[in-house]
C-alpha positions in Angstrom: 0.0 0.0 0.0 1.4 3.4 -1.0 0.7 6.7 0.8 0.6 10.5 0.0 1.0 12.6 3.1 0.5 16.2 2.5 -0.4 19.6 4.0 -4.0 20.6 3.5 -3.1 24.1 2.3 -2.5 25.4 -1.3 1.2 24.4 -1.4 0.6 20.8 -0.2 -2.4 20.2 -2.4 -0.9 21.6 -5.5 2.4 19.9 -4.9 0.6 16.5 -4.9 -1.6 17.6 -7.8 1.4 18.1 -10.1 2.9 14.8 -9.1 -0.4 13.0 -9.8 -1.0 14.7 -13.1 2.5 13.7 -14.2 2.2 10.1 -13.0 -1.2 9.0 -11.8 -0.7 6.6 -8.9 -3.2 4.9 -6.5 -2.4 5.9 -2.9 -3.9 6.4 0.5 -4.3 10.1 1.1 -3.4 11.5 4.5 -3.9 15.2 5.2 -5.7 17.6 7.5 -6.1 21.3 8.4 -3.1 23.5 7.6 -1.7 23.4 11.1 -2.0 19.6 11.4 1.6 18.9 10.4 2.6 15.8 12.3 0.8 13.6 9.8 3.4 10.9 9.1 2.6 9.2 12.4 -0.7 8.3 10.9 1.1 6.0 8.4 2.8 4.2 11.3 -0.5 3.8 13.1 -2.4 2.6 10.1 0.2 -0.1 9.3 0.3 -1.2 12.9 -3.5 -1.4 13.1 -3.7 -3.4 10.0 -0.8 -5.7 11.0 0.8 -5.1 7.6 4.4 -4.4 6.8 5.5 -1.1 5.4 8.3 -2.8 3.6 8.5 -1.6 -0.1 5.6 0.8 0.3 6.2 4.1 -1.4 5.4 7.1 0.7 5.5 10.7 -0.5 5.5 13.5 2.1 4.8 17.0 0.9 4.9 20.4 2.6 5.3 19.0 6.1 8.2 19.9 8.4 10.6 17.0 8.7 11.6 18.2 12.1 8.0 17.7 13.3 7.8 14.2 11.7 11.3 12.9 12.6 10.3 10.0 14.8 7.7 8.6 12.4 10.1 9.1 9.5 12.8 7.1 11.3 10.4 4.3 12.2 9.1 4.0 8.6 12.6 4.0 7.2 13.7 1.3 9.7 10.7 -0.8 8.6 11.6 -0.7 4.9 9.5 2.2 3.6 10.6 4.1 0.5 10.1 7.7 1.2 10.3 10.8 -1.0 10.2 13.9 1.2 9.7 17.3 -0.5 9.4 20.4 1.7 10.6 23.9 2.5 10.1 24.1 6.3 12.5 23.6 9.2 14.0 20.1 8.7 16.5 19.6 11.5 19.1 16.9 10.7 18.1 15.0 7.6 18.6 11.3 8.0 21.0 9.6 5.6 19.3 6.5 4.4 19.2 4.6 1.2 15.4 4.6 1.2 15.0 8.3 1.7 15.0 10.8 -1.2 14.9 14.3 0.4 14.3 17.4 -1.6 14.5 20.1 1.1 14.9 23.8 0.2 14.7 26.3 3.1 14.9 29.4 0.8 12.3 31.9 2.0 11.3 32.5 -1.6 10.3 29.0 -2.5 7.6 26.5 -1.6 7.0 22.8 -2.0 5.1 23.1 -5.2 8.0 25.1 -6.8 10.4 22.3 -5.7 8.1 19.8 -7.4 7.9 22.1 -10.5 11.7 21.8 -10.8 11.6 18.0 -10.4 9.0 17.8 -13.2 10.8 20.3 -15.4 7.9 22.7 -15.4 5.3 20.3 -16.8 2.5 21.9 -14.8 4.1 25.3 -14.3 0.9 27.3 -14.0 -0.2 25.2 -11.1 3.1 25.8 -9.4 2.8 29.5 -9.9 -0.8 29.3 -8.4 0.7 27.5 -5.3 3.3 30.2 -4.9 0.7 32.8 -4.9 -1.3 30.8 -2.3 1.8 30.6 -0.1 2.1 34.4 -0.2 5.2 34.4 -2.4 3.6 37.2 -4.4 6.8 38.7 -5.8 8.2 35.3 -6.8 5.0 34.1 -8.3 4.5 37.4 -10.2 8.0 37.1 -11.7 7.4 33.5 -12.7 4.1 34.4 -14.2 5.6 37.2 -16.3 8.4 35.0 -17.5 5.8 32.5 -18.5 4.1 35.2 -20.6 1.0 35.6 -18.5 -0.8 39.0 -18.6 -1.9 40.9 -15.5 -5.5 39.5 -15.6 -4.2 35.9 -15.7 -1.8 36.7 -12.9 -4.7 38.0 -10.8 -6.7 34.9 -11.5 -3.9 32.6 -10.4 -3.3 34.7 -7.2 -7.0 34.5 -6.4 -7.3 30.7 -6.9 -4.1 30.1 -4.8 -5.4 32.3 -2.0 -8.7 30.5 -2.0 -7.2 27.1 -1.8 -5.0 28.3 1.0 -7.9 29.9 2.8 -9.8 26.5 2.7 -7.0 24.9 4.8 -7.3 27.1 7.9 -9.3 25.9 10.9 -8.9 24.2 14.2 -10.7 21.1 13.0 -11.8 19.6 9.6 -15.3 20.7 10.4 -14.2 24.3 10.2 -13.3 23.9 6.5 -15.6 24.3 3.5 -13.9 21.3 1.8 -11.9 18.5 3.3 -8.4 19.0 1.8 -8.4 15.5 0.3 -11.7 16.3 -1.4 -10.6 19.6 -2.7 -7.5 17.9 -4.1 -9.7 15.4 -5.9 -11.9 18.1 -7.3 -8.9 20.1 -8.6 -7.3 17.0 -10.1 -9.9 17.2 -12.9 -8.1 20.3 -14.2 -4.7 19.9 -15.9 -4.4 23.7 -15.7 -5.7 26.2 -13.1 -7.2 28.2 -15.9 -9.5 25.3 -16.7 -10.8 25.5 -13.1 -11.2 29.2 -13.5 -13.2 28.9 -16.7 -15.7 26.4 -15.2 -18.5 28.2 -13.5 -19.2 25.5 -10.8 -15.6 24.7 -9.9 -14.2 25.2 -6.4 -12.8 28.5 -7.5 -16.3 30.2 -7.5 -17.6 28.3 -4.5 -14.7 29.3 -2.3 -14.6 32.8 -3.7 -18.2 33.5 -2.4 -17.4 32.0 1.0 -14.1 33.8 1.3 -15.7 37.1 0.7 -18.2 36.6 3.5 -15.4 35.8 6.0 -13.1 38.5 4.8 -15.8 41.2 5.2 -15.9 40.4 8.9 -12.1 40.4 9.4 -11.4 43.7 7.8 -13.6 45.5 10.4 -11.4 44.2 13.2 -9.2 46.8 14.9 -5.6 46.1 15.9 -5.0 45.6 19.7 -1.2 46.2 19.4 0.5 48.5 16.9 4.1 49.7 16.8 6.6 50.4 14.1 7.7 46.8 14.0 4.5 44.8 14.7 0.8 45.0 14.3 -1.4 42.4 16.0 -5.1 41.6 15.8 -7.4 39.4 17.9 -10.2 37.4 16.3 -13.0 35.7 18.2 -13.6 32.0 18.8 -15.8 31.6 15.7 -15.4 29.4 12.6 -15.2 32.3 10.2 -12.3 33.7 12.2 -10.4 30.4 12.2 -10.8 30.1 8.5 -9.7 33.7 7.6 -6.8 34.1 10.1 -3.9 33.0 7.8 -4.9 34.7 4.6 -5.8 37.8 6.5 -2.3 37.9 8.0 -0.9 37.5 4.4 -3.0 40.4 3.2 -1.8 42.6 6.0 1.8 41.7 5.3 1.4 42.7 1.6 -0.2 46.0 2.5 2.6 47.0 4.9 5.7 45.0 4.0 8.0 46.8 6.5 6.2 45.3 9.6 5.6 41.9 11.1 1.9 41.0 11.6 0.3 38.6 14.1 -3.3 37.3 14.1 -4.5 35.9 17.5 -7.6 33.7 17.3 -9.2 32.6 20.6 -9.5 28.8 21.0 -12.3 27.1 23.0 -9.9 26.5 25.9 -9.0 30.2 26.1 -5.6 29.7 24.5 -4.8 31.4 21.2 -3.9 30.2 17.8 -1.3 32.6 16.4 -0.4 33.3 12.8 2.8 35.3 12.5 4.1 36.9 9.2 7.6 38.3 9.0 8.0 41.6 7.3 8.1 41.0 3.5 11.3 43.2 3.3 12.9 40.8 5.8 11.4 37.4 5.4 13.3 35.8 8.3 12.7 34.8 11.8 9.0 33.8 12.0 9.7 30.1 12.5 12.5 30.8 15.0 10.2 33.1 17.1 7.3 30.7 17.1 9.5 27.7 17.9 10.3 29.4 21.3 6.8 28.6 22.4 5.2 25.2 23.0 3.1 24.1 19.9 4.9 26.7 17.8 6.8 26.3 14.5 6.9 27.1 10.9 9.2 28.6 8.3 11.2 31.8 8.0 8.5 34.0 6.4 5.4 32.6 8.0 4.8 30.6 11.2 2.5 30.1 14.1 1.6 28.8 17.5 -1.3 26.4 17.9 -2.1 27.0 21.6 -0.5 30.1 23.1 -1.6 30.6 26.8 -3.1 34.0 27.4 -0.4 34.9 29.9 2.2 34.3 27.2 0.9 36.9 24.8 3.1 39.7 26.2 6.1 37.4 25.9 5.2 36.6 22.3 4.9 40.2 21.4 8.2 41.0 23.1 9.9 38.2 21.2 8.8 39.6 17.9 9.8 43.1 18.9 13.3 42.0 20.0 13.9 39.9 16.8 13.0 42.7 14.4 14.4 45.5 16.6 
C-alpha cells in the first residue's frame, strides 16, 4: 500500500496535484487542516493497526516539516518504507538512508510546489505559480508568471485561486473547513491547468470565492489591539469564520505593509490562542524561530504560528517579535 501525506493548504495540495497529473498513482491520502503537520505518524498507526508491513511501500511526504515528523520518519525507514520527502520548512538533521529521497529547500522565496515544479521540469508550471501565490510568495509568483508570458489579468486569477485554496486549509478542525483538503484535491485533479478550473462556473474557484468574501468582510472590520513600528497584532473571536480567515488575513496585511511583522491571534475554545505570524516582507526571516520558542509553535522563516498560546504568554510573544525585528 502506498501513501501520499500532504499539508492541507494550497502548497501541499498543488504539490501533490502536479505529481499525480504527471504520473497517476493509486495511494492512500493522509492530510488535515493546515496546522496539522505531524501527519506521518498516521502511516505508522495505520500499518500497525492493519498488521501489515510497510516494507517496499512508497510514501510521498509533501509540505510538512521533517523536524515535526522525525520519529515517524525514522520508524518507517527502519521498517523498509521508501520515502520521498519534499518540503521547505524547518527540517533539523536530515537522515542519511538509502530509502530516503529528500528534496528540502529552506529558501524563504520557494515553496514545496515550486520544488516539485523543478523536479517535473515545469510540466504543470501554471499550477506551481498558483501555489506560490497561495503561499504568499507574491513577488516570486508574479516574476514567474511574467516569465511564462501571462498577462496581469491571468496573474490575478492565479493569485485569487491560490489564495482561495490556502484559505480553505485554515481551521482548528476539519469541520471548520468548507472542503476536506483531500476532497478539494480530488476536485482540482480534474483540471490539468488552473485556468481550466477558473473557466468552469461551478468549480471550487467560485464556491470558495463567495465563502471567502463573506469571512473576509468580517475580518477587515477588526481593529488592531497592538501596533508599533515593528509589529501589528489583531485578535479574532472563537468563531469558525475567524479560524478560516486568520492565515490569509495575515498574508494580506503583510502585503499591505511589507515593512512590519503581523500577528493574528484567534481565541481557542480552551482560552488559549492560535497565532499566525508573518515576517516583514522586506525581511522574510525569523517567524519560525520566534514561534518555535513557544510550545506548539513552529513554521518557516517567512510565516509561522503557535497552535495554543496561553493568554499569559501573549506579552512574551509580542516582546519576542519586537526583539527579533528591533
